[in-house]
All heavy atoms as an XYZ file, in Angstrom:
940
protein
N      16.928      1.755     -7.644
C      16.591      1.834     -6.244
C      15.165      1.318     -6.047
O      14.301      1.563     -6.873
C      16.665      3.277     -5.750
C      18.039      3.905     -5.814
S      18.015      5.620     -5.226
C      17.656      5.359     -3.505
N      14.954      0.652     -4.941
C      13.616      0.171     -4.640
C      12.984      1.033     -3.556
O      13.657      1.496     -2.638
C      13.650     -1.288     -4.195
C      13.974     -2.222     -5.336
C      13.886     -3.659     -4.908
C      14.250     -4.539     -6.100
N      14.488     -5.917     -5.695
N      11.675      1.238     -3.711
C      10.901      2.032     -2.775
C       9.612      1.305     -2.458
O       8.958      0.770     -3.348
C      10.559      3.409     -3.369
C      11.764      4.247     -3.647
C      12.394      4.199     -4.875
C      12.280      5.078     -2.663
C      13.520      4.956     -5.131
C      13.409      5.847     -2.909
C      14.032      5.789     -4.151
N       9.233      1.294     -1.182
C       7.964      0.746     -0.756
C       6.996      1.903     -0.568
O       7.290      2.851      0.171
C       8.121     -0.029      0.556
C       6.867     -0.729      1.059
C       6.376     -1.777      0.060
C       7.136     -1.379      2.405
N       5.886      1.844     -1.265
C       4.834      2.851     -1.170
C       3.717      2.238     -0.336
O       3.112      1.247     -0.729
C       4.321      3.243     -2.574
C       3.144      4.200     -2.461
C       5.442      3.853     -3.405
N       3.477      2.800      0.836
C       2.467      2.294      1.760
C       1.249      3.206      1.711
O       1.361      4.411      1.960
C       3.023      2.244      3.183
C       4.281      1.387      3.355
C       4.921      1.632      4.704
C       3.929     -0.078      3.181
N       0.112      2.638      1.398
C      -1.128      3.400      1.281
C      -1.962      3.120      2.528
O      -2.290      1.966      2.818
C      -1.912      2.989      0.018
C      -1.042      3.185     -1.220
C      -3.207      3.789     -0.083
C      -1.588      2.517     -2.465
N      -2.292      4.168      3.259
C      -3.065      4.027      4.483
C      -4.494      4.505      4.261
O      -4.721      5.528      3.628
C      -2.437      4.841      5.615
C      -1.114      4.299      6.052
C       0.072      4.758      5.484
C      -1.040      3.302      7.027
C       1.296      4.232      5.873
C       0.175      2.784      7.424
C       1.343      3.254      6.843
O       2.557      2.733      7.219
N      -5.429      3.741      4.768
C      -6.827      4.145      4.757
C      -7.237      4.560      6.153
O      -6.571      4.240      7.131
N      -8.342      5.271      6.241
C      -8.884      5.671      7.530
C     -10.404      5.717      7.394
O     -10.931      5.543      6.291
C      -8.297      7.016      7.980
C      -8.549      8.109      6.976
O      -9.675      8.298      6.510
N      -7.507      8.845      6.618
N     -11.120      5.914      8.473
C     -12.583      5.920      8.362
C     -13.114      6.944      7.356
O     -14.088      6.681      6.657
C     -13.043      6.258      9.785
C     -11.950      5.748     10.661
C     -10.682      6.003      9.878
N     -12.459      8.095      7.247
C     -12.914      9.119      6.311
C     -12.708      8.673      4.864
O     -13.582      8.847      4.022
C     -12.195     10.453      6.569
C     -12.584     11.115      7.880
C     -11.855     10.532      9.096
O     -10.806      9.871      8.942
O     -12.367     10.724     10.211
N     -11.534      8.093      4.572
C     -11.298      7.637      3.194
C     -12.210      6.467      2.855
O     -12.670      6.341      1.722
C      -9.827      7.278      2.972
O      -9.433      6.181      3.777
N     -12.490      5.605      3.827
C     -13.424      4.490      3.605
C     -14.814      5.030      3.333
O     -15.529      4.534      2.462
C     -13.425      3.563      4.826
C     -14.408      2.415      4.773
C     -14.350      1.526      3.563
N     -13.043      0.968      3.311
C     -12.693      0.382      2.167
N     -13.558      0.257      1.184
N     -11.499     -0.093      1.994
N     -15.229      6.086      4.058
C     -16.545      6.688      3.844
C     -16.645      7.290      2.448
O     -17.694      7.193      1.794
C     -16.825      7.750      4.911
N     -15.562      7.919      1.977
C     -15.557      8.467      0.616
C     -15.774      7.332     -0.381
O     -16.614      7.420     -1.281
C     -14.248      9.225      0.321
C     -14.130      9.550     -1.162
C     -14.163     10.502      1.143
N     -15.030      6.230     -0.224
C     -15.157      5.084     -1.138
C     -16.587      4.531     -1.089
O     -17.202      4.279     -2.125
C     -14.147      3.997     -0.790
C     -14.324      2.753     -1.604
C     -14.928      1.599     -1.209
C     -13.913      2.542     -2.961
N     -14.909      0.676     -2.232
C     -14.295      1.233     -3.312
C     -13.261      3.336     -3.895
C     -14.044      0.697     -4.574
C     -13.004      2.796     -5.152
C     -13.393      1.496     -5.483
N     -17.112      4.344      0.109
C     -18.454      3.776      0.263
C     -19.535      4.667     -0.335
O     -20.591      4.172     -0.746
C     -18.760      3.513      1.744
C     -17.945      2.361      2.309
O     -17.411      1.536      1.519
O     -17.819      2.294      3.553
N     -19.287      5.976     -0.401
C     -20.288      6.903     -0.933
C     -20.274      6.969     -2.460
O     -21.196      7.528     -3.050
C     -20.060      8.305     -0.364
O     -18.903      8.903     -0.928
N     -19.259      6.385     -3.096
C     -19.180      6.438     -4.552
C     -20.197      5.487     -5.183
O     -20.520      4.437     -4.633
C     -17.775      6.040     -5.021
C     -16.626      6.931     -4.567
C     -15.301      6.348     -5.050
C     -16.795      8.356     -5.051
N     -20.650      5.864     -6.360
C     -21.538      4.972     -7.125
C     -20.710      3.803     -7.660
O     -19.472      3.864     -7.688
C     -22.168      5.739     -8.292
O     -21.164      6.058     -9.257
N     -21.382      2.751     -8.097
C     -20.669      1.607     -8.675
C     -19.833      2.041     -9.876
O     -18.714      1.570    -10.062
C     -21.642      0.507     -9.092
C     -22.234     -0.234     -7.905
O     -21.682     -0.112     -6.781
O     -23.243     -0.942     -8.096
N     -20.365      2.961    -10.667
C     -19.627      3.469    -11.832
C     -18.360      4.202    -11.395
O     -17.293      4.023    -11.989
C     -20.520      4.397    -12.652
C     -19.846      4.920    -13.912
C     -20.774      5.808    -14.716
O     -21.889      5.350    -15.057
O     -20.365      6.947    -15.012
N     -18.456      5.022    -10.362
C     -17.287      5.739     -9.856
C     -16.253      4.774     -9.277
O     -15.054      4.965     -9.462
C     -17.704      6.757     -8.799
C     -18.473      7.937     -9.347
C     -19.054      8.802     -8.245
O     -19.656      8.296     -7.299
N     -18.880     10.112     -8.380
N     -16.712      3.734     -8.597
C     -15.793      2.731     -8.067
C     -15.079      2.010     -9.208
O     -13.878      1.759     -9.132
C     -16.533      1.734     -7.182
C     -16.966      2.326     -5.861
C     -17.759      1.318     -5.028
C     -18.243      1.956     -3.734
N     -19.067      1.030     -2.942
N     -15.816      1.685    -10.267
C     -15.195      1.036    -11.434
C     -14.169      1.950    -12.080
O     -13.105      1.492    -12.503
C     -16.263      0.619    -12.442
C     -17.104     -0.550    -11.969
C     -18.267     -0.864    -12.894
O     -18.573     -0.105    -13.819
N     -18.929     -1.977    -12.630
N     -14.449      3.247    -12.150
C     -13.485      4.208    -12.695
C     -12.229      4.250    -11.833
O     -11.109      4.300    -12.350
C     -14.108      5.601    -12.787
C     -15.141      5.755    -13.869
C     -15.833      7.122    -13.824
O     -15.327      8.046    -13.154
O     -16.895      7.246    -14.459
N     -12.413      4.242    -10.506
C     -11.268      4.240     -9.597
C     -10.417      2.989     -9.788
O      -9.185      3.075     -9.837
N     -11.050      1.848     -9.905
C     -10.309      0.601    -10.102
C      -9.621      0.597    -11.467
O      -8.519      0.073    -11.605
C     -11.233     -0.600     -9.948
C     -11.792     -0.753     -8.527
S     -10.550     -0.643     -7.205
C      -9.616     -2.113     -7.510
N     -10.253      1.195    -12.466
C      -9.620      1.309    -13.782
C      -8.370      2.181    -13.692
O      -7.377      1.932    -14.378
C     -10.605      1.888    -14.798
N      -8.408      3.198    -12.826
C      -7.223      4.034    -12.605
C      -6.081      3.222    -12.039
O      -4.927      3.369    -12.455
N      -6.378      2.339    -11.085
C      -5.352      1.459    -10.529
C      -4.815      0.518    -11.601
O      -3.609      0.296    -11.696
C      -5.899      0.646     -9.355
C      -5.831      1.366     -8.046
C      -6.966      1.901     -7.461
C      -4.624      1.521     -7.375
C      -6.909      2.563     -6.246
C      -4.553      2.186     -6.166
C      -5.697      2.702     -5.612
O      -5.623      3.362     -4.416
N      -5.710     -0.055    -12.418
C      -5.283     -0.974    -13.470
C      -4.373     -0.262    -14.470
O      -3.343     -0.809    -14.898
C      -6.495     -1.578    -14.178
N      -4.736      0.964    -14.843
C      -3.911      1.730    -15.771
C      -2.542      2.049    -15.195
O      -1.526      1.947    -15.898
N      -2.500      2.429    -13.935
C      -1.222      2.715    -13.278
C      -0.374      1.446    -13.219
O       0.819      1.475    -13.517
C      -1.452      3.273    -11.875
C      -0.202      3.561    -11.049
C       0.719      4.557    -11.749
C      -0.597      4.058     -9.661
N      -0.995      0.335    -12.850
C      -0.299     -0.954    -12.779
C       0.336     -1.294    -14.136
O       1.518     -1.645    -14.213
C      -1.289     -2.041    -12.353
C      -0.675     -3.376    -12.139
N      -0.289     -3.820    -10.913
C      -0.377     -4.362    -13.010
C       0.223     -5.028    -11.026
N       0.175     -5.379    -12.286
N      -0.447     -1.177    -15.196
C       0.051     -1.487    -16.543
C       1.190     -0.557    -16.952
O       2.187     -1.004    -17.520
C      -1.090     -1.409    -17.555
C      -2.103     -2.522    -17.415
C      -3.325     -2.339    -18.301
O      -3.269     -1.524    -19.252
O      -4.341     -2.993    -18.031
N       1.051      0.741    -16.674
C       2.086      1.707    -17.054
C       3.387      1.445    -16.296
O       4.477      1.477    -16.892
C       1.601      3.132    -16.793
N       3.292      1.168    -14.997
C       4.497      0.896    -14.212
C       5.158     -0.402    -14.652
O       6.386     -0.485    -14.734
C       4.163      0.841    -12.723
C       3.707      2.157    -12.087
C       3.215      1.915    -10.664
C       4.820      3.192    -12.119
N       4.352     -1.411    -14.947
C       4.898     -2.691    -15.419
C       5.597     -2.510    -16.767
O       6.690     -3.054    -16.982
C       3.792     -3.741    -15.516
N       5.002     -1.730    -17.656
C       5.599     -1.501    -18.973
C       6.941     -0.785    -18.869
O       7.841     -1.023    -19.681
C       4.635     -0.689    -19.851
N       7.108      0.083    -17.864
C       8.371      0.799    -17.670
C       9.353      0.008    -16.803
O      10.450      0.476    -16.524
C       8.105      2.160    -17.020
C       7.476      3.161    -17.971
C       7.504      4.584    -17.424
N       6.735      4.768    -16.216
C       5.463      5.160    -16.164
N       4.807      5.400    -17.277
N       4.860      5.307    -15.011
N       8.936     -1.160    -16.333
C       9.808     -1.975    -15.492
C       9.961     -1.433    -14.082
O      10.891     -1.806    -13.374
N       9.040     -0.582    -13.649
C       9.140      0.028    -12.322
C       8.309     -0.706    -11.264
O       8.495     -0.469    -10.078
C       8.695      1.488    -12.380
C       9.621      2.364    -13.200
C       9.140      3.793    -13.297
O       7.933      4.025    -13.551
O       9.978      4.691    -13.126
N       7.422     -1.576    -11.686
C       6.554     -2.274    -10.738
C       7.161     -3.615    -10.359
O       7.408     -4.456    -11.208
C       5.165     -2.502    -11.342
C       4.171     -3.228    -10.451
C       3.824     -2.390     -9.238
C       2.918     -3.570    -11.232
N       7.426     -3.795     -9.078
C       7.893     -5.086     -8.569
C       6.694     -5.871     -8.059
O       6.525     -7.050     -8.372
C       8.949     -4.901     -7.457
C       9.378     -6.243     -6.889
C      10.156     -4.122     -8.002
N       5.836     -5.226     -7.260
C       4.642     -5.869     -6.719
C       3.662     -4.800     -6.270
O       4.062     -3.675     -5.950
C       5.004     -6.759     -5.542
N       2.388     -5.164     -6.226
C       1.354     -4.269     -5.727
C       0.195     -5.124     -5.238
O      -0.214     -6.057     -5.921
C       0.873     -3.339     -6.841
O      -0.211     -2.551     -6.403
N      -0.300     -4.806     -4.060
C      -1.434     -5.541     -3.503
C      -2.310     -4.615     -2.683
O      -1.840     -3.660     -2.076
C      -0.962     -6.691     -2.596
C      -0.200     -7.782     -3.300
C      -1.023     -8.633     -4.246
O      -2.275     -8.636     -4.142
O      -0.425     -9.309     -5.102
N      -3.592     -4.934     -2.667
C      -4.544     -4.303     -1.764
C      -4.715     -5.248     -0.587
O      -4.826     -6.458     -0.774
C      -5.880     -4.109     -2.486
O      -6.848     -3.597     -1.600
N      -4.717     -4.705      0.608
C      -4.835     -5.532      1.794
C      -6.288     -5.602      2.264
O      -7.047     -4.646      2.102
C      -3.946     -4.988      2.910
C      -2.463     -4.913      2.555
C      -1.675     -4.305      3.704
C      -1.924     -6.283      2.199
N      -6.652     -6.735      2.851
C      -8.011     -6.945      3.333
C      -8.257     -6.139      4.601
O      -7.365     -5.479      5.135
C      -8.241     -8.440      3.580
C      -9.687     -8.844      3.346
O     -10.581     -7.985      3.495
O      -9.929    -10.019      3.012
N      -9.457     -6.216      5.103
C      -9.902     -5.480      6.280
C      -8.953     -5.692      7.462
O      -8.615     -6.831      7.782
C     -11.304     -5.973      6.652
C     -11.974     -5.111      7.693
O     -11.321     -4.739      8.697
O     -13.160     -4.806      7.518
N      -8.518     -4.614      8.112
C      -7.605     -4.749      9.249
C      -8.149     -5.627     10.379
O      -7.386     -6.209     11.135
C      -7.413     -3.312      9.744
C      -7.774     -2.451      8.601
C      -8.794     -3.212      7.804
N      -9.460     -5.750     10.473
C     -10.039     -6.595     11.524
C      -9.692     -8.066     11.335
O      -9.861     -8.863     12.245
C     -11.552     -6.406     11.589
C     -11.949     -5.013     12.081
C     -13.424     -4.810     12.035
N     -13.794     -4.751     10.607
C     -15.029     -4.744     10.160
N     -16.031     -4.820     10.976
N     -15.266     -4.666      8.866
N      -9.221     -8.440     10.158
C      -8.848     -9.828      9.890
C      -7.383    -10.110     10.219
O      -6.882    -11.194      9.998
C      -9.115    -10.157      8.417
C     -10.567     -9.986      7.980
C     -10.704    -10.202      6.481
C     -11.487    -10.904      8.752
N      -6.709     -9.107     10.771
C      -5.290     -9.189     11.087
C      -5.015    -10.141     12.245
O      -5.812    -10.257     13.169
C      -4.774     -7.783     11.473
O      -4.960     -6.915     10.369
C      -3.311     -7.797     11.882
N      -3.882    -10.807     12.179
C      -3.354    -11.579     13.304
C      -1.995    -10.994     13.638
O      -1.158    -10.796     12.766
C      -3.159    -13.063     12.953
C      -4.426    -13.826     12.718
C      -5.092    -14.164     14.019
C      -6.291    -15.058     13.768
N      -7.108    -15.206     14.940
N      -1.782    -10.696     14.889
C      -0.458    -10.293     15.337
C       0.227    -11.556     15.829
O      -0.367    -12.337     16.576
C      -0.534     -9.270     16.457
C       0.839     -8.757     16.858
C       0.755     -7.721     17.947
O       0.142     -7.957     18.983
N       1.350     -6.573     17.706
N       1.464    -11.759     15.373
C       2.203    -12.972     15.719
C       3.428    -12.586     16.534
O       4.249    -11.783     16.092
C       2.630    -13.751     14.460
C       3.383    -15.020     14.847
C       1.430    -14.076     13.580
N       3.528    -13.162     17.701
C       4.701    -13.016     18.547
C       5.329    -14.393     18.675
O       4.623    -15.375     18.931
C       4.325    -12.501     19.938
C       3.630    -11.147     20.001
C       3.144    -10.867     21.417
C       4.559    -10.054     19.536
N       6.640    -14.482     18.488
C       7.330    -15.759     18.660
C       8.103    -15.681     19.967
O       8.992    -14.847     20.131
C       8.265    -16.058     17.472
C       9.006    -17.366     17.703
C       7.471    -16.108     16.170
N       7.752    -16.557     20.880
C       8.401    -16.614     22.185
C       8.777    -18.063     22.461
O       7.935    -18.965     22.285
C       7.471    -16.106     23.299
C       7.037    -14.642     23.111
C       8.225    -13.675     23.206
N       7.827    -12.304     23.081
C       7.888    -11.591     21.955
N       8.325    -12.143     20.842
N       7.521    -10.331     21.937
N      10.015    -18.265     22.852
C      10.524    -19.616     23.104
C      10.305    -20.522     21.899
O       9.981    -21.704     22.038
C       9.884    -20.231     24.355
C      10.194    -19.427     25.606
O      11.348    -18.950     25.732
O       9.289    -19.260     26.442
N      10.429    -19.935     20.705
C      10.307    -20.705     19.476
C       8.884    -21.048     19.078
O       8.671    -21.748     18.088
N       7.895    -20.544     19.802
C       6.501    -20.875     19.519
C       5.738    -19.610     19.126
O       5.810    -18.598     19.820
C       5.837    -21.498     20.746
C       6.450    -22.820     21.141
C       5.782    -23.364     22.381
C       6.510    -24.633     22.813
N       6.026    -25.124     24.092
N       4.988    -19.691     18.011
C       4.190    -18.533     17.621
C       2.924    -18.429     18.471
O       2.259    -19.430     18.748
C       3.842    -18.811     16.163
C       3.906    -20.294     16.034
C       4.930    -20.767     17.028
N       2.643    -17.217     18.909
C       1.397    -16.925     19.623
C       0.688    -15.839     18.832
O       1.314    -14.872     18.398
C       1.697    -16.426     21.037
C       2.453    -17.416     21.894
S       2.787    -16.790     23.564
C       3.800    -15.358     23.227
N      -0.616    -15.992     18.634
C      -1.353    -15.006     17.843
C      -2.457    -14.368     18.670
O      -3.010    -14.965     19.590
C      -1.996    -15.652     16.591
O      -2.962    -16.621     17.007
C      -0.942    -16.290     15.704
N      -2.744    -13.122     18.302
C      -3.902    -12.411     18.835
C      -4.572    -11.716     17.661
O      -3.953    -11.508     16.606
C      -3.510    -11.380     19.907
O      -2.571    -10.470     19.344
C      -2.919    -12.044     21.125
N      -5.827    -11.383     17.816
C      -6.559    -10.722     16.747
C      -6.164     -9.261     16.652
O      -5.696     -8.665     17.616
C      -8.068    -10.831     16.988
C      -8.552    -12.269     16.890
O      -7.903    -13.056     16.189
O      -9.571    -12.590     17.508
N      -6.401     -8.671     15.471
C      -6.053     -7.271     15.257
C      -7.292     -6.469     14.940
O      -8.384     -6.985     15.042
N      -7.154     -5.224     14.509
C      -5.908     -4.480     14.332
C      -5.371     -3.965     15.663
O      -6.073     -3.987     16.661
C      -6.311     -3.321     13.430
C      -7.736     -3.074     13.785
C      -8.321     -4.427     14.138
N      -4.151     -3.491     15.616
C      -3.474     -3.133     16.859
C      -3.046     -1.687     16.943
O      -2.812     -1.189     18.024
C      -2.258     -4.034     17.064
C      -2.696     -5.460     17.090
C      -2.635     -6.229     15.965
C      -3.232     -5.998     18.242
C      -3.084     -7.527     15.981
C      -3.688     -7.296     18.264
C      -3.612     -8.061     17.131
N      -2.918     -1.025     15.825
C      -2.476      0.366     15.854
C      -3.520      1.220     16.571
O      -4.719      1.070     16.350
C      -2.258      0.879     14.436
N      -3.062      2.098     17.414
C      -3.954      2.991     18.147
C      -4.123      4.298     17.379
O      -4.140      5.373     17.954
C      -3.388      3.259     19.548
C      -3.322      2.034     20.418
C      -4.702      1.477     20.763
O      -5.663      2.269     20.877
O      -4.819      0.248     20.890
N      -4.236      4.175     16.078
C      -4.417      5.328     15.209
C      -5.573      5.033     14.268
O      -5.992      3.891     14.122
C      -3.133      5.630     14.388
C      -2.001      6.022     15.300
C      -2.753      4.448     13.525
N      -6.069      6.058     13.626
C      -7.164      5.853     12.683
C      -6.680      5.184     11.399
O      -7.381      4.385     10.814
C      -7.825      7.182     12.345
C      -8.612      7.772     13.488
C      -9.286      9.046     13.047
C     -10.058      9.657     14.194
N     -10.703     10.893     13.807
N      -5.470      5.552     10.947
C      -4.975      5.025      9.688
C      -4.527      3.572      9.841
O      -3.875      3.214     10.816
C      -3.795      5.854      9.153
C      -4.190      7.185      8.563
C      -4.444      8.255      9.604
O      -3.953      8.129     10.740
O      -5.161      9.211      9.286
N      -4.897      2.759      8.876
C      -4.483      1.360      8.819
C      -3.921      1.113      7.421
O      -4.405      1.664      6.439
C      -5.676      0.429      9.065
C      -6.275      0.546     10.444
C      -5.392     -0.080     11.514
O      -4.636     -0.984     11.249
N      -5.514      0.409     12.731
N      -2.923      0.257      7.350
C      -2.323     -0.071      6.061
C      -3.369     -0.727      5.171
O      -4.001     -1.709      5.555
C      -1.127     -0.998      6.267
C      -0.292     -1.296      5.025
C       0.285     -0.015      4.434
C       0.829     -2.269      5.381
N      -3.581     -0.148      3.993
C      -4.619     -0.622      3.079
C      -4.042     -1.314      1.853
O      -4.711     -2.130      1.223
C      -5.494      0.549      2.635
N      -2.816     -0.986      1.477
C      -2.205     -1.585      0.301
C      -0.808     -1.048      0.103
O      -0.357     -0.182      0.845
N      -0.130     -1.585     -0.904
C       1.238     -1.149     -1.135
C       1.643     -1.352     -2.587
O       1.034     -2.127     -3.319
C       2.217     -1.908     -0.229
C       2.373     -3.364     -0.599
C       3.350     -3.771     -1.500
C       1.534     -4.320     -0.063
C       3.480     -5.104     -1.855
C       1.655     -5.648     -0.404
C       2.636     -6.050     -1.301
N       2.672     -0.634     -2.962
C       3.411     -0.852     -4.204
C       4.863     -1.035     -3.814
O       5.365     -0.314     -2.956
C       3.332      0.368     -5.134
C       2.037      0.530     -5.874
C       0.981      1.230     -5.313
C       1.872     -0.009     -7.143
C      -0.210      1.395     -5.985
C       0.678      0.155     -7.829
C      -0.356      0.857     -7.249
O      -1.534      1.020     -7.921
N       5.527     -1.975     -4.436
C       6.975     -2.079     -4.348
C       7.495     -1.673     -5.711
O       7.195     -2.326     -6.716
C       7.416     -3.501     -3.981
C       8.919     -3.717     -3.854
C       9.538     -2.774     -2.819
C       9.215     -5.169     -3.491
N       8.222     -0.572     -5.738
C       8.693      0.018     -6.991
C      10.198     -0.140     -7.124
O      10.919     -0.149     -6.125
C       8.360      1.515     -7.033
C       6.902      1.911     -6.833
C       6.797      3.434     -6.756
C       6.033      1.352     -7.952
N      10.664     -0.207     -8.347
C      12.090     -0.163     -8.656
C      12.255      0.967     -9.659
O      11.987      0.806    -10.846
C      12.556     -1.499     -9.235
C      14.070     -1.597     -9.341
O      14.755     -0.584     -9.092
O      14.566     -2.679     -9.666
N      12.626      2.140     -9.161
C      12.727      3.316    -10.018
C      13.997      4.095     -9.677
O      14.716      3.744     -8.752
C      11.477      4.180     -9.913
S      11.043      4.708     -8.255
N      14.252      5.130    -10.426
C      15.530      5.839    -10.354
C      15.781      6.643     -9.085
O      16.922      6.802     -8.677
C      15.668      6.782    -11.551
C      15.774      6.026    -12.864
O      16.243      4.872    -12.843
O      15.385      6.590    -13.901
N      14.719      7.174     -8.476
C      14.955      8.105     -7.375
C      13.712      8.254     -6.505
O      12.612      7.858     -6.899
C      15.322      9.483     -7.935
O      14.212     10.030     -8.632
N      13.898      8.862     -5.356
C      12.776      9.196     -4.489
C      11.833     10.146     -5.210
O      10.612     10.022     -5.098
C      13.278      9.824     -3.184
C      12.179     10.299     -2.253
S      11.105      9.005     -1.596
C      12.083      8.468     -0.188
N      12.381     11.087     -5.964
C      11.533     12.016     -6.712
C      10.604     11.273     -7.658
O       9.430     11.615     -7.778
C      12.383     13.023     -7.487
C      13.053     14.049     -6.597
O      12.612     14.227     -5.434
O      14.034     14.669     -7.050
N      11.129     10.255     -8.349
C      10.293      9.470     -9.259
C       9.235      8.701     -8.473
O       8.079      8.624     -8.890
C      11.153      8.505    -10.086
C      10.359      7.563    -10.961
C       9.536      8.286    -12.022
N       8.755      7.315    -12.767
C       7.524      7.530    -13.212
N       6.936      8.701    -13.026
N       6.869      6.597    -13.866
N       9.588      8.133     -7.324
C       8.610      7.410     -6.509
C       7.483      8.341     -6.071
O       6.307      7.970     -6.124
C       9.293      6.770     -5.310
N       7.825      9.553     -5.668
C       6.811     10.533     -5.259
C       5.938     10.907     -6.453
O       4.719     11.061     -6.328
C       7.482     11.774     -4.630
C       6.485     12.907     -4.428
C       8.139     11.389     -3.304
N       6.541     11.026     -7.620
C       5.784     11.313     -8.840
C       4.759     10.203     -9.102
O       3.617     10.476     -9.495
C       6.770     11.424    -10.008
C       6.166     11.782    -11.332
C       7.257     11.870    -12.404
O       8.129     12.740    -12.274
O       7.226     11.050    -13.335
N       5.151      8.962     -8.880
C       4.242      7.828     -9.071
C       3.102      7.882     -8.056
O       1.942      7.637     -8.397
C       5.020      6.498     -8.993
C       5.930      6.369    -10.223
C       4.074      5.304     -8.883
C       6.965      5.257    -10.123
N       3.410      8.226     -6.814
C       2.370      8.309     -5.780
C       1.264      9.268     -6.203
O       0.080      9.014     -5.969
C       2.969      8.728     -4.424
C       1.887      9.122     -3.438
C       3.824      7.608     -3.855
N       1.626     10.352     -6.850
C       0.629     11.329     -7.285
C      -0.366     10.727     -8.275
O      -1.450     11.277     -8.473
C       1.325     12.540     -7.899
N      -0.028      9.589     -8.880
C      -0.905      8.925     -9.850
C      -1.813      7.875     -9.211
O      -2.684      7.324     -9.875
C      -0.057      8.269    -10.938
C       0.804      9.247    -11.706
C       1.760      8.533    -12.637
O       1.362      7.675    -13.396
N       3.030      8.882    -12.557
N      -1.626      7.577     -7.951
C      -2.450      6.575     -7.274
C      -3.834      7.163     -7.049
O      -3.972      8.212     -6.414
C      -1.803      6.152     -5.938
C      -0.462      5.459     -6.201
C      -2.747      5.252     -5.145
C       0.327      5.135     -4.947
N      -4.880      6.511     -7.570
C      -6.216      7.089     -7.455
C      -6.654      7.408     -6.022
O      -7.389      8.364     -5.804
C      -7.117      6.007     -8.069
C      -6.239      5.310     -9.052
C      -4.876      5.291     -8.394
N      -6.213      6.653     -5.063
C      -6.625      6.844     -3.678
C      -5.814      7.920     -2.951
O      -6.197      8.375     -1.876
C      -6.479      5.503     -2.936
C      -7.162      5.433     -1.625
C      -7.141      4.029     -1.046
O      -6.787      3.071     -1.734
O      -7.481      3.921      0.133
N      -4.706      8.341     -3.531
C      -3.797      9.270     -2.856
C      -4.471     10.563     -2.381
O      -4.166     11.031     -1.285
C      -2.591      9.579     -3.740
N      -5.405     11.145     -3.141
C      -6.032     12.381     -2.647
C      -6.875     12.198     -1.383
O      -7.215     13.170     -0.727
C      -6.914     12.819     -3.819
C      -6.320     12.179     -5.020
C      -5.786     10.863     -4.538
N      -7.212     10.946     -1.044
C      -8.079     10.690      0.096
C      -7.371      9.948      1.222
O      -7.993      9.589      2.211
C      -9.286      9.853     -0.345
C      -9.950     10.387     -1.575
C      -9.785      9.756     -2.789
C     -10.712     11.542     -1.519
C     -10.383     10.255     -3.931
C     -11.313     12.046     -2.650
C     -11.158     11.405     -3.866
N      -6.082      9.689      1.069
C      -5.366      8.830      2.006
C      -4.035      9.440      2.393
O      -3.622     10.460      1.854
C      -5.096      7.467      1.352
O      -6.296      6.845      0.980
N      -3.374      8.761      3.296
C      -1.994      9.078      3.638
C      -1.132      8.043      2.918
O      -1.407      6.844      2.994
C      -1.761      8.988      5.164
C      -0.299      9.171      5.500
C      -2.627     10.003      5.880
N      -0.119      8.495      2.203
C       0.765      7.584      1.471
C       2.197      7.853      1.913
O       2.651      8.995      1.941
C       0.630      7.765     -0.055
C       1.544      6.801     -0.787
C      -0.821      7.578     -0.495
N       2.891      6.801      2.273
C       4.277      6.886      2.734
C       5.176      6.240      1.679
O       4.846      5.189      1.140
C       4.398      6.128      4.052
C       5.778      6.059      4.634
C       5.804      5.252      5.935
O       4.747      5.032      6.542
O       6.902      4.843      6.324
N       6.314      6.869      1.388
C       7.312      6.296      0.489
C       8.570      6.063      1.302
O       9.089      6.983      1.929
C       7.621      7.233     -0.699
C       8.682      6.617     -1.596
C       6.362      7.556     -1.478
N       9.043      4.827      1.289
C      10.218      4.491      2.084
C      11.211      3.721      1.222
O      10.847      2.748      0.578
C       9.803      3.626      3.278
C      10.963      3.357      4.222
C      10.545      2.506      5.385
N       9.482      3.145      6.162
C       8.948      2.597      7.243
N       9.338      1.429      7.667
N       7.997      3.230      7.886
N      12.478      4.156      1.205
C      13.497      3.382      0.479
C      13.642      1.989      1.089
O      13.518      1.822      2.304
C      14.783      4.189      0.674
C      14.347      5.559      1.066
C      13.040      5.375      1.801
N      13.894      1.013      0.238
C      14.143     -0.351      0.688
C      15.640     -0.487      0.915
O      16.458     -0.113      0.061
C      13.654     -1.375     -0.363
C      14.063     -2.784      0.022
C      12.144     -1.278     -0.525
N      15.993     -0.983      2.047
C      17.414     -1.165      2.407
C      17.974     -2.386      1.678
O      17.388     -3.461      1.714
C      17.538     -1.349      3.917
C      18.970     -1.351      4.400
C      19.054     -1.500      5.902
N      18.347     -0.387      6.555
C      17.914     -0.433      7.796
N      18.081     -1.494      8.533
N      17.302      0.600      8.317
N      19.109     -2.234      1.020
C      19.767     -3.337      0.327
C      20.652     -4.071      1.317
O      21.659     -3.540      1.795
C      20.598     -2.810     -0.843
C      21.273     -3.902     -1.633
O      21.043     -5.113     -1.340
O      22.045     -3.582     -2.550
N      20.278     -5.287      1.641
C      21.062     -6.093      2.582
C      21.949     -7.107      1.854
O      22.508     -8.001      2.481
C      20.115     -6.817      3.562
C      19.262     -5.916      4.429
C      18.321     -6.729      5.292
C      20.117     -5.004      5.284
N      22.071     -6.961      0.541
C      22.842     -7.906     -0.266
C      24.292     -8.039      0.185
O      24.889     -9.107      0.057
N      24.883     -6.992      0.711
C      26.262     -7.046      1.139
C      26.461     -7.954      2.352
O      27.580     -8.390      2.634
C      26.768     -5.638      1.476
N      25.385     -8.240      3.051
C      25.479     -9.067      4.256
C      25.189    -10.534      3.994
O      25.218    -11.340      4.914
C      24.516     -8.540      5.330
C      24.802     -7.127      5.707
C      23.971     -6.104      5.280
C      25.919     -6.808      6.477
C      24.236     -4.788      5.620
C      26.186     -5.485      6.816
C      25.341     -4.481      6.380
N      24.895    -10.871      2.758
C      24.515    -12.258      2.453
C      25.580    -12.952      1.638
O      26.368    -12.445      1.004
C      23.188    -12.292      1.719
C      22.109    -11.718      2.566
S      20.515    -11.904      1.770
C      19.479    -11.408      3.095
């Protein structure tokens, strides 16, 4: 089963990150690297990326076949999508277990969502 793990940042979690020393930031990044390697070794990691600043977002609307863009971010909430993991693991329980290993999880909101298999329609 595939699961999308969405990691949300907010001003408070950004402030925590900004307050860390360079050594603490390196330790946090090493935690991500270790998790990445462990998931890849078990065949559970499909993809993982950190997203850039939400202010660099473009919202795209296609109308009459033409794309129109506006600047972002657009959510009227504090939390903004900061990164994600796409996992291929046995169950939702396993996906939640993996989330507990994400270094940023104690300071962020993390959502786990099953990926819908549309293979039957293709």
